[in-house]
N, C-alpha and C positions, 0 to 999 in steps of 0.2 A: 509470681507465676500464677496464671489462672487457666481454668479449663475453658477451651474455646469450642470444642466440638465433641459430641458423643455420637459415635458411629452407630448406625441402626442394626445392632446385633443383640440377640436375646441372650440374657445372662441367667445362669442358675446359681444363685448365691449358696455358698456352703451352709449358711445359717438356715436355709430352707430344707436341708437334708435331715434325715432321721438319725442325728448323732447327738448323744448326750455329752455335753461338755460345759464347763463353767467358765464364764467370762471373768477375767481378773483385771483389775485396774492397773494402769501404769501412768507415770508422769513423764513429761518431756523436760529434760534439763539440757540446755544447749542443743536442743533438737535430738537428743539421744533418748531412746526408750529406757526408762529407769524404773526399777522395782525395789520395794523394801525387802531387806533380808536381815538375818543376824549373822555376824561374823565372829566366831569364837565367843558367842554369848553377848556380843555388843551390837546395838542397832547400826545398820549400815545400808548402803545402796549397791545395786548391781546394774550394769548396763548390758543390753542385748545387741551383739554386733555380728551380723551374718557375714561380714567381710573379714573376720578373723579366723584363722585355721586352728587356733588353740584357745583354751580358756586362760585367763590371766588374773593376777592378783596384784593389788597395789603394794608397792614397796613400803609405803608409810604404814599400812595396816599390819603387814607381817613383822615389821619392826616393833610396833606398839603393842599388838595383841598376838604374841607368838607362842603362847602356852600350847605345848604338844605338837606344834608345827615342825616338820622336818625338812631338810634341804637335800638335794641330790646334785646331779651334774649340771653344768652350764651348757646352754645351746645358743646358737645364733638366731636372733629374732629380727626378722625382716619386716620393717614397717613401711609406710608410704614414703617416708622421707629419708630413712637411713637404715643401716643394719648394725646391731650391737649384740654382744654376748651377754646373756641373762641367766639368772639362777632359776632352777625349778624347785617349787615348794609342794609338799604333800601333807596328808593328814590334816587338812583344813576343814574344821567343822562349820557347817552353814545350816541355816534354816531358811528354806526357799519355798515360796508358795505354801507355807505351813508345814512343810516336810523337812525333817532333820536328815542331812546327808553329810558325807565326808568326800571332799574332792582331792584328787591327787594330780601331781605333775602340772601345776599351774605355773605359768611363766611370770616372773617378776617384771612389772613394767611401771612406769610413772603415770598414774591415773589421777586426774584432777578432781578429787571428790569421791568417786565410787571406790568401794573396796574390791569389787570383782567385775571382770569383763567375761561375759558368757558368749563364746563363739561357736564354731562348728560342732564341737563335741556335745554341746547343749542342743543345738538345732537338729542334729542327726537323730535324736531320740523320739521326736514327735513330728506330726504335721502341725506346724505353727501358723496360727491365724492372727494377724495383727490388724485391728480396726483403728487406723490412725485418727480419723475424724472424731471418734468417740473415746479415744485413749484407753483401749482395753485389748486384752490378749487372751486367747485360749489355746490350750495344748491338747491336741487330739491324738488318740492312739493311731499308730501307723496303719493298722488294718481297718480303721473305721471308715475311710474314704478312699476310693480309687480315683485319685486326682487326675489320672491319665484321661478320664472321661470329661473332665471339666477344665483342664488347663487351657488358657487362652493367651499365653505368652511363650515365645520360643526361648527355652533355657537349656544350656549345655554345661558340662564341666569346664572350668577355666583351665587353661594350659598351665602346667607346673604346679597346680594346687588341686584341692578338692572343692574349691569355692564355686558358687553358682555364677555363670556368665549369662547375661540376659541380652537378647537382641532387641534393639530399638531402631527407630529411624530419626535421624537428626537432619532437619532441612531436606527430608526425602531421601537421605542416604543411609543405608544400613550400617549400624555400628554395634559392636559387642562391648558391653560394660559389665563390671562386677556388681552384682546386687548386694548392696552394702548398707544395712541399717545403722551401722556405726558412722557413716558419713553424714555429717550434720548439714551439708550443703545440698545443692541440686546435683550438678555434675562436677566432678573433679577430674581434670584431664591433663595430659602432658602438653606443655607449651609447644613443643616441636610438632605434635600432631595437629594442634589448632592452626599453626602457621601453614603446614602442608595443605590443610583443607581450606585455607584462605578465609578462615573465620575471623582472623584478626590480621591487621597490617600495621605499618608504622603510623597510620592515621587513626587507628582505633582508640577510642577513649577507654582507658582501663582504670578501674578502682583498685587501689593498693591496700593490702591487708596482710595477714599471716595465718598459717594453719599449724596446729600442734598435733604431731603424731605421737605414737607410743615411745619413740626414741628421741625425736628432735623437732624443733619448731623452725619452719621455713617461711620466707616471704612469698606472698602470692599476689596475683592480680585477677580481676574478675570482669566479666562482660556478659551480655545476654545474646542468646540465639533465638531465632524467630519461632521455631517449632520443634516438637519432639513427639513421636508416636510410640506408645507403649501398649502392646496388645491392641485392643479395639478403641483406644482413647488417644486423642490428639490434644496436646497442651501447647500453650504459647508463652512467649516471653520467658525463656528458659535461662536461669542463672547458671553461669559456668565459672569455675575457679581453675586457674592454671598456675603452675609454679612460675615465679618471677624469673627474669633472665639471669642466668648464672646459678640458679638453685637446682639441685638434683632431686629427682623424685623417682620412686620405684613403682610408678603407675603400672597396673596390671599384675602386681605381685604384692600381696599383703603378708601379715604375720604368717609364716609358713613353716610347717614341719614335714612337708611332702615334696622336697626339692627334686626327688628322683623321678617324679611323674613328668614325662616329656610330651604327652599328648594333650589334646583339649583345645578349646577356643582361646586364642590370644585376645585379651581385652585392651581397650584403648582408654579406659578411665573407670571411675566409680559412679554409680547411680545411687543417690541417697535421699535424705529426708524431704527436700523441697519438691521432689517428684512424687515420692511415696505418700506424702501427707494427705493426698486427696482420696486414698483408696483403702478398702479392706484387702489386705494382701495375704494369700494363703500359700504356704511354702511346704512342699515335701522336699526337704533339703537334700537328703541322700539320693533321691531319685531324680532330682533336677526337674521338678514340675511345679509350676506356679500358676495361680489364678488371681486376677485382680478384678475388682468391681467397686463401684461407688455404693455407699451404704444407703 
């Protein structure tokens, strides 16, 4: 994917504001934002996933480094590909960004490598600024910036969850997608929706692969779309992943602890790394305000 057009709009970068914050480095592993942590005194990794409604812990880590960690009830965990009953763990000691904390009610999931997945409960505490091109992140106090003055993307709450839904244009048609830093692809969408939009047909050449969710791995297919507009930017040659024929997906609903919420914007897919990688993305998660800019 490449940037093909920068529309003539003046941007005010958050970094130009009079806000004191520290940039912290991150690495990209399988296109996931990954940071160094300590898990119960052991060096480990955590990933930042704005598309998860809860924080989660690796089943492998709680089994291997379980000193002092307690369990409670089980809940249904709804991932992209399936729903399963999972255990909640508490009293998990972490060292995160140099600060020692204890996290409670983390959902046990199968994570390939990381010990911790930080979702909405993490993002809700700060204004989070992610500089993808320079692989760095900063966490700003909620009152440090009135992002309402600088937002340049239309964002609402996603239906049935508290996740952020972001409005884009795909081939000049408005579409609502889940803003998902945990999605390592560009767009992940439902096959039926792609067929209804006539983005694919029986003659479309599709590349076959698979995608691993928190509960299950499914077969997928991929293709490219000609354009996507996000805020004031237009991108071309957009990579899209869809579930293969016969594979079920919970698109529009991620790990969820808020099933009682019936209002909000229904989403048609996930917007992830291959789109976001071009930008500095500033998110006021709980207020549903987003600013994007090129560095």
